[in-house]
C-alpha positions as a Python dict, from the first residue, in 0.01 Angstrom:
ca = {
    (1, 'M'): (0, 0, 0),
    (2, 'S'): (-100, -301, 214),
    (3, 'I'): (-459, -404, 276),
    (4, 'S'): (-419, -307, 643),
    (5, 'A'): (-322, 45, 536),
    (6, 'L'): (-617, 60, 295),
    (7, 'V'): (-864, -52, 559),
    (8, 'S'): (-713, 193, 806),
    (9, 'T'): (-758, 469, 548),
    (10, 'Y'): (-1121, 371, 498),
    (11, 'T'): (-1211, 353, 866),
    (12, 'S'): (-1028, 677, 940),
    (13, 'A'): (-1226, 847, 664),
    (14, 'V'): (-1549, 724, 819),
    (15, 'F'): (-1484, 791, 1188),
    (16, 'A'): (-1189, 1018, 1265),
    (17, 'G'): (-1273, 1371, 1362),
    (18, 'R'): (-1638, 1332, 1268),
    (19, 'S'): (-1941, 1465, 1446),
    (20, 'P'): (-2197, 1210, 1573),
    (21, 'S'): (-2442, 1303, 1297),
    (22, 'A'): (-2171, 1269, 1032),
    (23, 'V'): (-2071, 926, 1161),
    (24, 'A'): (-2435, 820, 1163),
    (25, 'T'): (-2480, 935, 806),
    (26, 'S'): (-2161, 763, 685),
    (27, 'A'): (-2246, 434, 852),
    (28, 'A'): (-2603, 446, 731),
    (29, 'H'): (-2486, 482, 371),
    (30, 'A'): (-2216, 216, 387),
    (31, 'P'): (-2292, -54, 127),
    (32, 'D'): (-2460, -366, 267),
    (33, 'D'): (-2343, -610, -1),
    (34, 'A'): (-2046, -806, 130),
    (35, 'S'): (-1887, -812, -214),
    (36, 'T'): (-1909, -438, -268),
    (37, 'V'): (-1575, -281, -355),
    (38, 'V'): (-1491, 58, -211),
    (39, 'H'): (-1295, 295, -434),
    (40, 'L'): (-1046, 515, -249),
    (41, 'S'): (-921, 837, -402),
    (42, 'A'): (-826, 1191, -313),
    (43, 'Q'): (-1190, 1284, -365),
    (44, 'G'): (-1306, 1033, -104),
    (45, 'R'): (-1473, 695, -121),
    (46, 'Q'): (-1752, 567, -336),
    (47, 'A'): (-1907, 224, -372),
    (48, 'V'): (-1901, 54, -706),
    (49, 'E'): (-2097, -242, -829),
    (50, 'P'): (-2036, -578, -657),
    (51, 'A'): (-1759, -754, -843),
    (52, 'T'): (-1647, -1111, -890),
    (53, 'R'): (-1293, -1031, -784),
    (54, 'Q'): (-1057, -1274, -620),
    (55, 'P'): (-911, -1180, -280),
    (56, 'A'): (-571, -1111, -440),
    (57, 'S'): (-721, -805, -608),
    (58, 'L'): (-744, -646, -264),
    (59, 'L'): (-375, -569, -299),
    (60, 'D'): (-459, -306, -561),
    (61, 'T'): (-375, 40, -433),
    (62, 'D'): (-721, 186, -485),
    (63, 'Q'): (-970, -90, -408),
    (64, 'L'): (-1069, -306, -116),
    (65, 'L'): (-1359, -502, 26),
    (66, 'L'): (-1547, -363, 322),
    (67, 'P'): (-1462, -502, 667),
    (68, 'S'): (-1753, -747, 693),
    (69, 'R'): (-1764, -1095, 842),
    (70, 'A'): (-1847, -1241, 501),
    (71, 'N'): (-1538, -1084, 349),
    (72, 'V'): (-1324, -1194, 641),
    (73, 'A'): (-1450, -1550, 586),
    (74, 'T'): (-1358, -1526, 217),
    (75, 'L'): (-1003, -1411, 288),
    (76, 'T'): (-959, -1666, 566),
    (77, 'E'): (-1073, -1951, 342),
    (78, 'K'): (-825, -1843, 76),
    (79, 'A'): (-542, -1822, 329),
    (80, 'G'): (-638, -2167, 460),
    (81, 'Q'): (-621, -2314, 112),
    (82, 'L'): (-271, -2178, 70),
    (83, 'V'): (-158, -2310, 408),
    (84, 'G'): (-310, -2653, 339),
    (85, 'A'): (-151, -2680, -4),
    (86, 'R'): (188, -2584, 139),
    (87, 'L'): (167, -2843, 416),
    (88, 'D'): (50, -3114, 178),
    (89, 'A'): (334, -3039, -62),
    (90, 'L'): (586, -3076, 220),
    (91, 'G'): (424, -3390, 363),
    (92, 'I'): (328, -3218, 689),
    (93, 'A'): (8, -3348, 853),
    (94, 'R'): (-280, -3105, 899),
    (95, 'N'): (-373, -3257, 1233),
    (96, 'P'): (-352, -3202, 1525),
    (97, 'A'): (-479, -2848, 1486),
    (98, 'F'): (-251, -2553, 1556),
    (99, 'D'): (-285, -2179, 1594),
    (100, 'L'): (-147, -1902, 1375),
    (101, 'V'): (-58, -1585, 1562),
    (102, 'I'): (24, -1238, 1431),
    (103, 'E'): (247, -1106, 1707),
    (104, 'D'): (353, -793, 1521),
    (105, 'V'): (136, -645, 1246),
    (106, 'N'): (439, -456, 1117),
    (107, 'S'): (627, -780, 1054),
    (108, 'P'): (528, -1040, 792),
    (109, 'H'): (618, -1321, 1032),
    (110, 'V'): (342, -1564, 1133),
    (111, 'T'): (397, -1759, 1455),
    (112, 'V'): (274, -2117, 1495),
    (113, 'K'): (154, -2228, 1839),
    (114, 'G'): (-1, -2550, 1961),
    (115, 'N'): (74, -2902, 2070),
    (116, 'R'): (273, -2996, 1762),
    (117, 'P'): (628, -3137, 1780),
    (118, 'D'): (673, -3010, 1424),
    (119, 'A'): (550, -2657, 1502),
    (120, 'R'): (883, -2508, 1395),
    (121, 'A'): (868, -2690, 1061),
    (122, 'I'): (514, -2561, 1004),
    (123, 'E'): (621, -2209, 1096),
    (124, 'D'): (917, -2227, 857),
    (125, 'A'): (690, -2358, 581),
    (126, 'I'): (440, -2074, 622),
    (127, 'N'): (701, -1801, 648),
    (128, 'G'): (889, -1943, 356),
    (129, 'D'): (604, -1842, 128),
    (130, 'P'): (535, -1464, 115),
    (131, 'A'): (195, -1527, -48),
    (132, 'I'): (82, -1722, 259),
    (133, 'Q'): (217, -1458, 495),
    (134, 'M'): (29, -1187, 306),
    (135, 'A'): (-293, -1389, 290),
    (136, 'V'): (-294, -1447, 666),
    (137, 'H'): (-206, -1085, 742),
    (138, 'N'): (-475, -956, 507),
    (139, 'A'): (-745, -1166, 674),
    (140, 'H'): (-620, -1049, 1014),
    (141, 'A'): (-616, -683, 906),
    (142, 'L'): (-968, -692, 764),
    (143, 'A'): (-1102, -877, 1070),
    (144, 'S'): (-951, -625, 1308),
    (145, 'H'): (-1178, -351, 1170),
    (146, 'V'): (-1504, -547, 1179),
    (147, 'P'): (-1605, -463, 1540),
    (148, 'G'): (-1559, -90, 1483),
    (149, 'L'): (-1763, -86, 1165),
    (150, 'E'): (-2038, -296, 1324),
    (151, 'R'): (-2047, -66, 1627),
    (152, 'A'): (-2072, 238, 1400),
    (153, 'A'): (-2361, 75, 1215),
    (154, 'A'): (-2538, 8, 1546),
    (155, 'F'): (-2490, 370, 1648),
    (156, 'S'): (-2625, 484, 1313),
    (157, 'R'): (-2945, 284, 1351),
    (158, 'E'): (-3008, 399, 1707),
    (159, 'Y'): (-2916, 762, 1640),
    (160, 'A'): (-3150, 776, 1340),
    (161, 'N'): (-3435, 648, 1558),
    (162, 'A'): (-3369, 874, 1855),
    (163, 'G'): (-3697, 1032, 1960),
    (164, 'S'): (-3551, 1333, 2136),
    (165, 'Q'): (-3234, 1533, 2177),
    (166, 'A'): (-3193, 1385, 2523),
    (167, 'E'): (-3201, 1034, 2380),
    (168, 'A'): (-2954, 1136, 2109),
    (169, 'D'): (-2720, 1278, 2373),
    (170, 'R'): (-2738, 951, 2569),
    (171, 'L'): (-2643, 759, 2255),
    (172, 'I'): (-2348, 990, 2192),
    (173, 'S'): (-2230, 925, 2546),
    (174, 'R'): (-2278, 548, 2511),
    (175, 'Y'): (-2083, 536, 2185),
    (176, 'A'): (-1821, 792, 2287),
    (177, 'D'): (-1542, 548, 2199),
    (178, 'L'): (-1631, 589, 1829),
    (179, 'F'): (-1536, 956, 1841),
    (180, 'S'): (-1241, 938, 2079),
    (181, 'Q'): (-1085, 638, 1899),
    (182, 'S'): (-1063, 458, 2232),
    (183, 'M'): (-1220, 128, 2129),
    (184, 'P'): (-1010, -165, 2248),
    (185, 'P'): (-832, -350, 1968),
    (186, 'A'): (-1011, -658, 1837),
    (187, 'V'): (-875, -995, 1943),
    (188, 'I'): (-817, -1208, 1634),
    (189, 'D'): (-754, -1583, 1664),
    (190, 'F'): (-661, -1826, 1386),
    (191, 'S'): (-679, -2205, 1412),
    (192, 'F'): (-582, -2445, 1136),
    (193, 'G'): (-689, -2810, 1120),
    (194, 'E'): (-835, -3070, 888),
    (195, 'G'): (-1125, -2838, 807),
    (196, 'G'): (-896, -2555, 701),
    (197, 'L'): (-827, -2218, 861),
    (198, 'M'): (-1079, -2077, 1106),
    (199, 'I'): (-1086, -1723, 1240),
    (200, 'A'): (-1252, -1577, 1549),
    (201, 'I'): (-1312, -1210, 1623),
    (202, 'N'): (-1331, -1132, 1994),
    (203, 'G'): (-1402, -1499, 2062),
    (204, 'A'): (-1678, -1540, 1801),
    (205, 'T'): (-1597, -1775, 1513),
    (206, 'V'): (-1658, -1623, 1170),
    (207, 'H'): (-1843, -1853, 930),
    (208, 'G'): (-1867, -1815, 555),
}
């Protein structure tokens, strides 16, 4: 199972078909530690102790890191290291900067865009290494779920502090997209340059 499928399983377990109070409770009890590993099983999810795992361990079929900005930064840094090493090995300059684009999440292909006459050579280099493809896709998949989890956490805090049923009802209406699964998809942008691979979620750069 891919990391995108694992994250989708996790977020579906938290949000899909849940009542507002259930979503609030789930989000409130989500682990805060960015390195916490979530264990997925037929019995549900449970947090285990923070671990010193490398990002590659996220490919295990029963474990993953939570969709947090810190974890996205970790995966992005790892993917950037792989891209940089590949370019260096092939004698391809890291500058000028270029963008990496996931045009189809169901395809491993990574598209290179930018003002580079050697863009095709860079694209061939990246897609010639499945480990790089997977690293970029994993960072993209994890990042795509960050806005939803953050919005659920915000709802949880506000719902828990609601002073009346009327206020709670207003919150349910304001956060209706959490329950109807109508949140717009996150916009994920990658840029690679001398400083490595950078990622932005809905226009906001994620820093480690």
